[in-house]
TIRO-2110 file (N, C-alpha, C; in Angstrom, 1 decimal):
// TIRO-2110
-21.6, 211.5, 133.7, N, 1, A
-22.5, 211.6, 134.9, CA, 1, A
-23.5, 210.4, 134.8, C, 1, A
-23.5, 209.7, 135.9, N, 2, A
-24.5, 208.6, 136.0, CA, 2, A
-25.8, 209.1, 136.6, C, 2, A
-26.9, 209.0, 135.9, N, 3, A
-28.2, 209.6, 136.4, CA, 3, A
-29.2, 208.4, 136.3, C, 3, A
-30.1, 208.4, 137.3, N, 4, A
-31.1, 207.4, 137.3, CA, 4, A
-32.5, 208.1, 137.3, C, 4, A
-32.5, 209.4, 137.3, N, 5, A
-33.8, 210.1, 137.2, CA, 5, A
-33.5, 211.6, 136.8, C, 5, A
-34.6, 212.3, 136.8, N, 6, A
-34.5, 213.7, 136.3, CA, 6, A
-34.4, 214.7, 137.4, C, 6, A
-34.5, 214.3, 138.7, N, 7, A
-34.5, 215.2, 139.8, CA, 7, A
-33.1, 215.7, 140.2, C, 7, A
-33.1, 216.7, 141.0, N, 8, A
-31.8, 217.3, 141.3, CA, 8, A
-30.9, 216.4, 142.1, C, 8, A
-31.4, 215.4, 142.8, N, 9, A
-30.6, 214.5, 143.6, CA, 9, A
-30.4, 213.1, 142.9, C, 9, A
-30.8, 213.0, 141.6, N, 10, A
-30.8, 211.7, 140.9, CA, 10, A
-29.6, 211.5, 140.0, C, 10, A
-28.4, 211.9, 140.5, N, 11, A
-27.2, 211.6, 139.8, CA, 11, A
-26.0, 211.5, 140.7, C, 11, A
-25.0, 210.9, 140.3, N, 12, A
-23.8, 210.7, 141.2, CA, 12, A
-23.1, 212.0, 141.6, C, 12, A
-23.0, 213.0, 140.7, N, 13, A
-22.4, 214.2, 141.0, CA, 13, A
-23.1, 215.0, 142.1, C, 13, A
-24.5, 215.0, 142.0, N, 14, A
-25.3, 215.6, 143.0, CA, 14, A
-25.1, 215.0, 144.4, C, 14, A
-25.1, 213.6, 144.4, N, 15, A
-25.0, 212.9, 145.7, CA, 15, A
-23.6, 213.1, 146.3, C, 15, A
-22.6, 213.2, 145.4, N, 16, A
-21.2, 213.5, 145.9, CA, 16, A
-21.2, 214.9, 146.6, C, 16, A
-21.9, 215.8, 146.0, N, 17, A
-21.9, 217.2, 146.5, CA, 17, A
-22.7, 217.2, 147.9, C, 17, A
-23.8, 216.4, 147.9, N, 18, A
-24.6, 216.3, 149.2, CA, 18, A
-23.6, 215.7, 150.3, C, 18, A
-22.8, 214.7, 149.9, N, 19, A
-21.9, 214.2, 150.9, CA, 19, A
-20.9, 215.2, 151.3, C, 19, A
-20.3, 216.0, 150.4, N, 20, A
-19.4, 217.0, 150.8, CA, 20, A
-20.0, 218.1, 151.7, C, 20, A
-21.2, 218.5, 151.4, N, 21, A
-21.8, 219.5, 152.3, CA, 21, A
-22.2, 218.9, 153.6, C, 21, A
-22.7, 217.7, 153.6, N, 22, A
-23.1, 217.0, 154.9, CA, 22, A
-21.8, 216.8, 155.8, C, 22, A
-20.7, 216.5, 155.2, N, 23, A
-19.5, 216.2, 155.9, CA, 23, A
-18.8, 217.5, 156.4, C, 23, A
-19.1, 218.7, 155.8, N, 24, A
-18.5, 219.9, 156.2, CA, 24, A
-19.0, 220.4, 157.6, C, 24, A
-18.1, 221.1, 158.3, N, 25, A
-18.5, 221.6, 159.6, CA, 25, A
-19.5, 222.7, 159.4, C, 25, A
-20.3, 222.9, 160.4, N, 26, A
-21.2, 224.1, 160.5, CA, 26, A
-20.4, 225.3, 160.8, C, 26, A
-20.8, 226.5, 160.4, N, 27, A
-20.0, 227.7, 160.7, CA, 27, A
-20.0, 228.6, 159.5, C, 27, A
-19.2, 229.6, 159.6, N, 28, A
-19.1, 230.7, 158.6, CA, 28, A
-17.8, 230.7, 157.8, C, 28, A
-16.9, 229.9, 158.2, N, 29, A
-15.6, 230.0, 157.5, CA, 29, A
-15.5, 229.1, 156.2, C, 29, A
-14.4, 229.3, 155.5, N, 30, A
-14.2, 228.5, 154.3, CA, 30, A
-14.3, 227.0, 154.6, C, 30, A
-15.0, 226.3, 153.7, N, 31, A
-15.1, 224.8, 153.9, CA, 31, A
-16.3, 224.5, 154.8, C, 31, A
-17.0, 225.5, 155.3, N, 32, A
-18.2, 225.2, 156.1, CA, 32, A
-19.4, 225.1, 155.2, C, 32, A
-20.5, 224.5, 155.8, N, 33, A
-21.7, 224.2, 154.9, CA, 33, A
-22.2, 225.3, 154.1, C, 33, A
-22.7, 226.4, 154.8, N, 34, A
-23.3, 227.5, 154.1, CA, 34, A
-22.4, 228.2, 153.2, C, 34, A
-21.1, 228.5, 153.6, N, 35, A
-20.2, 229.1, 152.6, CA, 35, A
-19.9, 228.3, 151.4, C, 35, A
-19.9, 226.9, 151.6, N, 36, A
-19.7, 226.0, 150.5, CA, 36, A
-20.9, 226.1, 149.5, C, 36, A
-22.1, 226.2, 150.0, N, 37, A
-23.3, 226.3, 149.2, CA, 37, A
-23.2, 227.6, 148.4, C, 37, A
-22.9, 228.7, 149.1, N, 38, A
-22.8, 230.0, 148.5, CA, 38, A
-21.8, 230.1, 147.4, C, 38, A
-20.6, 229.5, 147.7, N, 39, A
-19.5, 229.4, 146.6, CA, 39, A
-20.0, 228.7, 145.4, C, 39, A
-20.8, 227.6, 145.6, N, 40, A
-21.2, 226.8, 144.5, CA, 40, A
-22.2, 227.6, 143.6, C, 40, A
-23.2, 228.3, 144.2, N, 41, A
-24.2, 229.0, 143.4, CA, 41, A
-23.5, 230.2, 142.7, C, 41, A
-22.5, 230.8, 143.4, N, 42, A
-21.8, 231.9, 142.8, CA, 42, A
-21.0, 231.5, 141.6, C, 42, A
-20.4, 230.3, 141.7, N, 43, A
-19.6, 229.8, 140.6, CA, 43, A
-20.5, 229.5, 139.4, C, 43, A
-21.6, 228.9, 139.6, N, 44, A
-22.5, 228.6, 138.5, CA, 44, A
-23.2, 229.9, 137.9, C, 44, A
-23.6, 230.8, 138.8, N, 45, A
-24.2, 232.1, 138.3, CA, 45, A
-23.3, 232.9, 137.5, C, 45, A
-22.0, 232.9, 137.9, N, 46, A
-21.0, 233.8, 137.2, CA, 46, A
-20.3, 233.1, 136.0, C, 46, A
-20.6, 231.9, 135.8, N, 47, A
-20.0, 231.2, 134.6, CA, 47, A
-20.4, 231.8, 133.3, C, 47, A
-19.4, 231.9, 132.4, N, 48, A
-19.8, 232.4, 131.1, CA, 48, A
-20.7, 231.4, 130.4, C, 48, A
-21.5, 231.9, 129.5, N, 49, A
-22.4, 231.1, 128.7, CA, 49, A
-21.6, 229.9, 128.1, C, 49, A
-22.1, 228.7, 128.4, N, 50, A
-21.5, 227.5, 127.8, CA, 50, A
-20.3, 227.0, 128.6, C, 50, A
-19.9, 227.7, 129.6, N, 51, A
-18.7, 227.2, 130.3, CA, 51, A
-19.0, 226.6, 131.7, C, 51, A
-20.3, 226.4, 132.0, N, 52, A
-20.7, 225.7, 133.2, CA, 52, A
-20.7, 224.2, 133.0, C, 52, A
-19.7, 223.5, 133.4, N, 53, A
-19.7, 222.1, 133.1, CA, 53, A
-20.7, 221.3, 133.9, C, 53, A
-20.9, 220.0, 133.6, N, 54, A
-22.0, 219.2, 134.2, CA, 54, A
-21.9, 219.1, 135.7, C, 54, A
-20.7, 218.9, 136.2, N, 55, A
-20.5, 218.7, 137.6, CA, 55, A
-20.9, 220.0, 138.4, C, 55, A
-20.3, 221.1, 137.9, N, 56, A
-20.7, 222.4, 138.5, CA, 56, A
-22.2, 222.6, 138.5, C, 56, A
-22.8, 222.3, 137.3, N, 57, A
-24.2, 222.5, 137.2, CA, 57, A
-25.0, 221.6, 138.1, C, 57, A
-24.7, 220.3, 138.2, N, 58, A
-25.4, 219.4, 139.1, CA, 58, A
-25.3, 219.9, 140.6, C, 58, A
-24.1, 220.3, 140.9, N, 59, A
-23.8, 220.8, 142.3, CA, 59, A
-24.6, 222.1, 142.5, C, 59, A
-24.7, 222.9, 141.6, N, 60, A
-25.4, 224.2, 141.7, CA, 60, A
-26.9, 224.0, 141.9, C, 60, A
-27.5, 223.0, 141.3, N, 61, A
-28.9, 222.6, 141.5, CA, 61, A
-29.1, 222.2, 142.9, C, 61, A
-28.2, 221.4, 143.4, N, 62, A
-28.3, 220.9, 144.8, CA, 62, A
-28.2, 222.1, 145.8, C, 62, A
-27.2, 223.0, 145.5, N, 63, A
-27.0, 224.1, 146.4, CA, 63, A
-28.2, 225.0, 146.4, C, 63, A
-28.8, 225.2, 145.2, N, 64, A
-30.0, 226.1, 145.2, CA, 64, A
-31.2, 225.4, 145.9, C, 64, A
-31.2, 224.1, 145.8, N, 65, A
-32.2, 223.3, 146.6, CA, 65, A
-32.0, 223.5, 148.1, C, 65, A
-30.8, 223.5, 148.5, N, 66, A
-30.5, 223.8, 149.9, CA, 66, A
-31.0, 225.1, 150.3, C, 66, A
-30.7, 226.2, 149.5, N, 67, A
-31.1, 227.5, 149.8, CA, 67, A
-32.6, 227.6, 149.9, C, 67, A
-33.3, 226.9, 149.0, N, 68, A
-34.8, 226.9, 149.0, CA, 68, A
-35.3, 226.2, 150.3, C, 68, A
-34.7, 225.1, 150.6, N, 69, A
-35.1, 224.4, 151.8, CA, 69, A
-34.9, 225.2, 153.1, C, 69, A
-33.8, 225.9, 153.2, N, 70, A
-33.5, 226.7, 154.3, CA, 70, A
-34.5, 227.9, 154.5, C, 70, A
-35.2, 228.2, 153.4, N, 71, A
-36.2, 229.2, 153.4, CA, 71, A
-37.6, 228.6, 153.6, C, 71, A
-37.7, 227.3, 153.8, N, 72, A
-39.0, 226.6, 154.0, CA, 72, A
-39.7, 226.2, 152.7, C, 72, A
-38.9, 226.2, 151.6, N, 73, A
-39.5, 225.8, 150.3, CA, 73, A
-38.7, 224.7, 149.6, C, 73, A
-38.4, 223.7, 150.4, N, 74, A
-37.6, 222.6, 150.0, CA, 74, A
-38.2, 221.6, 149.1, C, 74, A
-37.3, 220.9, 148.3, N, 75, A
-37.7, 219.8, 147.5, CA, 75, A
-38.3, 218.7, 148.4, C, 75, A
-39.2, 217.9, 147.9, N, 76, A
-39.8, 216.9, 148.7, CA, 76, A
-38.8, 215.9, 149.3, C, 76, A
-37.7, 215.7, 148.6, N, 77, A
-36.6, 214.8, 149.2, CA, 77, A
-36.0, 215.4, 150.4, C, 77, A
-36.0, 216.7, 150.5, N, 78, A
-35.5, 217.4, 151.7, CA, 78, A
-36.5, 217.6, 152.8, C, 78, A
-37.8, 217.7, 152.3, N, 79, A
-38.8, 218.1, 153.3, CA, 79, A
-39.4, 216.8, 154.0, C, 79, A
-39.5, 215.8, 153.2, N, 80, A
-40.2, 214.6, 153.8, CA, 80, A
-39.2, 213.5, 154.2, C, 80, A
-38.0, 213.7, 154.0, N, 81, A
-37.0, 212.6, 154.3, CA, 81, A
-37.1, 212.2, 155.8, C, 81, A
-37.0, 210.9, 156.0, N, 82, A
-36.9, 210.4, 157.4, CA, 82, A
-35.4, 210.3, 157.8, C, 82, A
-35.1, 211.0, 158.9, N, 83, A
-33.7, 211.0, 159.2, CA, 83, A
-33.4, 210.2, 160.5, C, 83, A
-34.4, 209.8, 161.2, N, 84, A
-34.1, 209.1, 162.5, CA, 84, A
-33.4, 207.8, 162.4, C, 84, A
-33.7, 207.0, 161.3, N, 85, A
-33.0, 205.7, 161.2, CA, 85, A
-32.0, 205.7, 160.1, C, 85, A
-31.6, 206.8, 159.6, N, 86, A
-30.6, 206.8, 158.5, CA, 86, A
-29.4, 207.7, 158.9, C, 86, A
-28.2, 207.2, 158.7, N, 87, A
-27.1, 208.0, 159.0, CA, 87, A
-26.3, 208.3, 157.8, C, 87, A
-26.9, 208.3, 156.6, N, 88, A
-26.2, 208.7, 155.4, CA, 88, A
-26.2, 210.2, 155.2, C, 88, A
-25.5, 210.6, 154.1, N, 89, A
-25.3, 212.0, 153.9, CA, 89, A
-26.5, 212.8, 153.7, C, 89, A
-27.5, 212.2, 153.0, N, 90, A
-28.8, 213.0, 152.8, CA, 90, A
-29.5, 213.2, 154.1, C, 90, A
-29.5, 212.2, 155.0, N, 91, A
-30.1, 212.4, 156.3, CA, 91, A
-29.3, 213.4, 157.1, C, 91, A
-28.0, 213.5, 157.0, N, 92, A
-27.2, 214.5, 157.7, CA, 92, A
-27.6, 215.9, 157.2, C, 92, A
-27.7, 216.0, 155.9, N, 93, A
-28.0, 217.3, 155.3, CA, 93, A
-29.4, 217.7, 155.7, C, 93, A
-30.4, 216.8, 155.7, N, 94, A
-31.8, 217.2, 156.1, CA, 94, A
-31.8, 217.6, 157.6, C, 94, A
-31.0, 216.8, 158.4, N, 95, A
-31.0, 217.2, 159.8, CA, 95, A
-30.4, 218.6, 160.0, C, 95, A
-29.4, 218.9, 159.3, N, 96, A
-28.8, 220.3, 159.4, CA, 96, A
-29.8, 221.3, 159.0, C, 96, A
-30.5, 221.1, 157.9, N, 97, A
-31.5, 222.0, 157.4, CA, 97, A
-32.6, 222.2, 158.4, C, 97, A
-33.0, 221.2, 159.0, N, 98, A
-34.1, 221.2, 160.0, CA, 98, A
-33.7, 221.7, 161.4, C, 98, A
-32.5, 221.8, 161.7, N, 99, A
-32.0, 222.2, 163.0, CA, 99, A
-32.5, 223.6, 163.4, C, 99, A
-33.3, 223.7, 164.4, N, 100, A
-33.9, 225.0, 164.8, CA, 100, A
-32.8, 225.9, 165.4, C, 100, A
-31.7, 225.4, 165.9, N, 101, A
-30.6, 226.2, 166.5, CA, 101, A
-29.8, 226.9, 165.4, C, 101, A
-29.9, 226.5, 164.2, N, 102, A
-29.1, 227.1, 163.1, CA, 102, A
-29.7, 228.4, 162.8, C, 102, A
-28.8, 229.4, 162.7, N, 103, A
-29.2, 230.8, 162.3, CA, 103, A
-28.6, 231.2, 161.0, C, 103, A
-29.3, 231.1, 159.9, N, 104, A
-28.8, 231.5, 158.6, CA, 104, A
-29.6, 232.6, 158.0, C, 104, A
-29.5, 233.8, 158.6, N, 105, A
-30.2, 234.9, 158.0, CA, 105, A
-29.8, 235.2, 156.6, C, 105, A
-28.6, 234.8, 156.2, N, 106, A
-28.1, 235.2, 154.9, CA, 106, A
-29.0, 234.6, 153.8, C, 106, A
-29.6, 233.5, 154.0, N, 107, A
-30.4, 232.9, 153.0, CA, 107, A
-31.7, 233.6, 152.7, C, 107, A
-32.1, 234.5, 153.6, N, 108, A
-33.3, 235.3, 153.4, CA, 108, A
-33.0, 236.7, 152.7, C, 108, A
-31.8, 236.9, 152.4, N, 109, A
-31.5, 238.2, 151.7, CA, 109, A
-31.9, 238.1, 150.3, C, 109, A
-32.4, 239.2, 149.7, N, 110, A
-32.8, 239.2, 148.3, CA, 110, A
-31.7, 238.9, 147.4, C, 110, A
-30.5, 239.4, 147.7, N, 111, A
-29.4, 239.2, 146.8, CA, 111, A
-29.0, 237.7, 146.7, C, 111, A
-29.1, 237.0, 147.8, N, 112, A
-28.8, 235.5, 147.8, CA, 112, A
-29.9, 234.8, 147.0, C, 112, A
-31.1, 235.2, 147.1, N, 113, A
-32.1, 234.5, 146.3, CA, 113, A
-31.9, 234.8, 144.8, C, 113, A
-31.6, 236.0, 144.5, N, 114, A
-31.3, 236.4, 143.1, CA, 114, A
-30.1, 235.6, 142.5, C, 114, A
-29.1, 235.5, 143.3, N, 115, A
-27.9, 234.7, 142.9, CA, 115, A
-28.3, 233.2, 142.7, C, 115, A
-29.1, 232.6, 143.6, N, 116, A
-29.5, 231.2, 143.4, CA, 116, A
-30.4, 231.1, 142.2, C, 116, A
-31.3, 232.1, 141.9, N, 117, A
-32.1, 232.0, 140.7, CA, 117, A
-31.2, 232.1, 139.4, C, 117, A
-30.2, 233.0, 139.4, N, 118, A
-29.3, 233.1, 138.3, CA, 118, A
-28.5, 231.9, 138.1, C, 118, A
-28.1, 231.2, 139.1, N, 119, A
-27.4, 229.9, 139.0, CA, 119, A
-28.3, 228.9, 138.4, C, 119, A
-29.5, 228.8, 138.8, N, 120, A
-30.4, 227.8, 138.2, CA, 120, A
-30.7, 228.1, 136.8, C, 120, A
-30.9, 229.4, 136.5, N, 121, A
-31.2, 229.7, 135.1, CA, 121, A
-30.0, 229.4, 134.2, C, 121, A
-28.8, 229.7, 134.7, N, 122, A
-27.6, 229.4, 133.9, CA, 122, A
-27.5, 227.9, 133.7, C, 122, A
-27.8, 227.1, 134.7, N, 123, A
-27.7, 225.6, 134.6, CA, 123, A
-28.8, 225.1, 133.6, C, 123, A
-30.0, 225.7, 133.7, N, 124, A
-31.1, 225.2, 132.9, CA, 124, A
-30.9, 225.6, 131.4, C, 124, A
-30.3, 226.7, 131.2, N, 125, A
-30.3, 227.2, 129.8, CA, 125, A
-29.0, 227.2, 129.1, C, 125, A
-27.9, 227.2, 129.9, N, 126, A
-26.6, 227.4, 129.2, CA, 126, A
-25.5, 226.6, 129.9, C, 126, A
-25.7, 225.3, 130.2, N, 127, A
-24.7, 224.5, 130.8, CA, 127, A
-24.5, 223.2, 130.1, C, 127, A
-23.4, 222.6, 130.4, N, 128, A
-23.1, 221.2, 129.8, CA, 128, A
-24.2, 220.3, 130.2, C, 128, A
-24.7, 220.4, 131.4, N, 129, A
-25.8, 219.5, 131.9, CA, 129, A
-27.0, 219.7, 131.1, C, 129, A
-27.4, 221.0, 130.8, N, 130, A
-28.5, 221.2, 129.9, CA, 130, A
-28.3, 220.6, 128.5, C, 130, A
-27.1, 220.7, 128.0, N, 131, A
-26.8, 220.1, 126.7, CA, 131, A
-27.0, 218.6, 126.8, C, 131, A
-26.5, 217.9, 127.9, N, 132, A
-26.7, 216.5, 128.0, CA, 132, A
-28.1, 216.1, 128.1, C, 132, A
-28.9, 216.9, 128.8, N, 133, A
-30.4, 216.6, 128.9, CA, 133, A
-31.1, 216.8, 127.5, C, 133, A
-30.6, 217.8, 126.8, N, 134, A
-31.2, 218.1, 125.5, CA, 134, A
-31.0, 216.9, 124.5, C, 134, A
-30.0, 216.1, 124.7, N, 135, A
-29.7, 214.9, 123.9, CA, 135, A
-30.4, 213.7, 124.4, C, 135, A
-31.0, 213.8, 125.5, N, 136, A
-31.7, 212.6, 126.1, CA, 136, A
-33.1, 212.5, 125.5, C, 136, A
-33.8, 211.4, 125.8, N, 137, A
-35.1, 211.2, 125.4, CA, 137, A
-36.0, 212.4, 125.7, C, 137, A
-36.8, 212.9, 124.8, N, 138, A
-37.5, 214.1, 125.0, CA, 138, A
-38.4, 214.2, 126.3, C, 138, A
-39.0, 213.1, 126.6, N, 139, A
-39.8, 213.1, 127.9, CA, 139, A
-38.9, 213.3, 129.1, C, 139, A
-37.7, 212.7, 129.1, N, 140, A
-36.8, 212.9, 130.2, CA, 140, A
-36.2, 214.4, 130.2, C, 140, A
-35.9, 214.9, 129.1, N, 141, A
-35.4, 216.3, 129.0, CA, 141, A
-36.5, 217.2, 129.5, C, 141, A
-37.7, 217.0, 129.1, N, 142, A
-38.8, 217.9, 129.6, CA, 142, A
-39.0, 217.8, 131.1, C, 142, A
-38.9, 216.6, 131.6, N, 143, A
-39.0, 216.4, 133.1, CA, 143, A
-37.8, 217.1, 133.8, C, 143, A
-36.6, 217.1, 133.3, N, 144, A
-35.5, 217.8, 133.9, CA, 144, A
-35.7, 219.3, 133.9, C, 144, A
-36.2, 219.8, 132.7, N, 145, A
-36.5, 221.2, 132.6, CA, 145, A
-37.6, 221.6, 133.6, C, 145, A
-38.6, 220.8, 133.7, N, 146, A
-39.7, 221.1, 134.6, CA, 146, A
-39.2, 221.1, 136.1, C, 146, A
-38.3, 220.2, 136.4, N, 147, A
-37.7, 220.2, 137.8, CA, 147, A
-36.9, 221.5, 138.1, C, 147, A
-36.2, 222.0, 137.1, N, 148, A
-35.5, 223.2, 137.2, CA, 148, A
-36.5, 224.4, 137.3, C, 148, A
-37.5, 224.4, 136.5, N, 149, A
-38.6, 225.4, 136.6, CA, 149, A
-39.2, 225.4, 138.0, C, 149, A
-39.5, 224.2, 138.5, N, 150, A
-40.1, 224.1, 139.8, CA, 150, A
-39.2, 224.8, 140.9, C, 150, A
-37.9, 224.5, 140.8, N, 151, A
-36.9, 225.1, 141.7, CA, 151, A
-36.9, 226.6, 141.6, C, 151, A
-36.9, 227.1, 140.4, N, 152, A
-37.0, 228.6, 140.1, CA, 152, A
-38.2, 229.2, 140.8, C, 152, A
-39.3, 228.5, 140.6, N, 153, A
-40.6, 229.0, 141.2, CA, 153, A
-40.5, 229.1, 142.7, C, 153, A
-39.9, 228.0, 143.3, N, 154, A
-39.8, 228.0, 144.8, CA, 154, A
-38.8, 229.1, 145.3, C, 154, A
-37.8, 229.4, 144.4, N, 155, A
-36.8, 230.4, 144.8, CA, 155, A
-37.4, 231.8, 144.6, C, 155, A
-38.4, 232.0, 143.8, N, 156, A
-39.1, 233.3, 143.6, CA, 156, A
-40.1, 233.5, 144.7, C, 156, A
-40.7, 232.5, 145.2, N, 157, A
-41.8, 232.6, 146.2, CA, 157, A
-41.4, 233.0, 147.6, C, 157, A
END
């Protein structure tokens, strides 16, 4: 995994997932944006201890960030992003999140929030990504854990 920072969008796997979600159609069927996000957090939350690989983990953090953003508690990169002059995948994702015509009542259900929290906790505590960060410089590892803790806080609120 190529990473240039400790945030949830600061690695190649996360940005590949952003691109996949941004390119997916809107709707409720398989391969659509929200079902894709739900499948991702379900996969991470249900992974056995130690079996959540780095790609699944990175994707799950982005998926949980999307859930938080859809509830109005988004990461600054999703909240403050300028989308008018950008046609990249992050801008497309932000535009979808901000679209007032979108009706995603599912993200407000308590079970969805619990699933997203479990996915983030699994990633933070028992994933290959957590192992990789534990081997990093202590300052960077602490920043990564703090970013995961911040996401958990936003998913609880």
